[in-house]
C-alpha positions, 0 to 999 in steps of 0.5 A, a space after each residue: 500500500 502506498 503512503 497516499 493510499 494509507 492516508 485515505 481520501 480525506 487527506 489534504 496534501 496542500 495543508 501538509 505542504 503548508 505546515 512543512 513550509 512553517 516547519 522548515 524554519 528553525 533556530 538555525 535558519 530563522 530567515 530563508 530565501 524562496 530557494 532555501 524554503 523550496 529545497 528544505 521542503 522538497 517543493 517547487 519554487 512556484 509552490 513554495 512561493 504560493 505557500 509563503 505568500 499565503 502565510 504572509 497574507 495570514 500573518 504567519 510569515 513576514 518578508 522584505 521581498 527576498 527573505 522570509 521569516 516566521 512571525 510570533 503568530 505561529 505560536 498560536 498554532 501550538 498554544 491552542 493545545 498547550 493551553 487546553 492541557 493546562 500545563 503552562 498555567 499549572 506549571 509556571 508557579 511551581 517552576 518559579 518556586 523551584 527555580 527560586 529554591 535551587 537558584 537554577 533554571 527550571 522548565 516544563 515540556 511536552 513531546 512533539 514528534 521527536 522533539 521536546 517543546 518547552 511550554 513553561 520556564 523560569 530562568 534563573 540565569 542564561 546558561 546556554 548559548 542558545 536562548 531557551 524560551 516557551 516554544 523552543 524545541 530540542 531533539 528529545 534524544 539528547 535532553 533530560 526531559 526528552 528521555 523522561 518523555 520517551 521512557 514513558 512511552 511503551 516499548 513498541 513506541 520506543 523501538 519505532 523511535 529508535 529505528 527512525 531517529 538520527 542521533 547527531 553528536 551535538 557534543 563529544 558526550 552525546 549518545 549516538 548509538 541506538 543500542 546505548 540510548 535504548 539502554 539509557 531509556 530503560 534505565 530512566 524508566 526504571 529509576 524515574 528520572 533522567 540525568 543528561 551530562 553535557 550531551 546537548 551542550 558542553 558545560 550543561 547538566 540537566 535533571 528531569 522527572 515525568 509529570 503524570 496525569 490522573 491515569 498515570 500516563 506521562 504527559 509532560 516533563 519538568 527539569 532543572 538545568 545547571 552549570 557542570 563546572 559548579 554543580 557535580 553529578 553527586 550534588 545534582 542528585 543529592 540536592 536538586 533531585 528531591 526539590 525537582 521531585 516535589 515540584 513534579 508532584 505538586 504539578 501532578 496534583 494541580 493537573 489532576 484537580 484541573 481534570 476533575 473540574 
């Protein structure tokens, strides 16, 4: 069966292509020419131009006539889900309290495809070269929150993920072997938290725990990020893990209260 047949007669290919144009932009390529968008999406220049101009008319893209970039309005597309889940509103006060207590940055995220999507954050200081805000995405494989979220999936779903995902060496510490990552996800599932040591960015240690809904399903993750040169792994586990666990439990309690209402 072809991919088109599997999708069914309801499938609207133009919508798929329009979304592909939006997803072509990234932190590495926030601004692109028409030719770059066409190459990144596999569309013809004529088709890419139509989608870009339509998105410009709708307010999701801006252009100076040669270069194109997204506008903040694209955040509305993801915020509808995030707001309905209640995660930002529920998580934010607990993240702020956690960040104030441990004097480190704290965040919450959900799994979106093969990436983590930040939905709430309280920054104590900027400790990454890339600015992290609500809406930021990172590969799930190299982040503590991503590993917690992946570990919360079933074995079959994790196996499918490991078969399709690429594991680039973001730093010299990044796990790039699927078998090694599989073992790490199993360990995370067993111990209930993930510690990533300088795999996303050198000098950054990150500790994450899952957030579960009323049925026990992992729906989000929370983390603390710290400088590797000022916080040892032992200190992360002894001092930060208990505070992070408390914050995760409080977020879970509030989410369940929202579900009951």
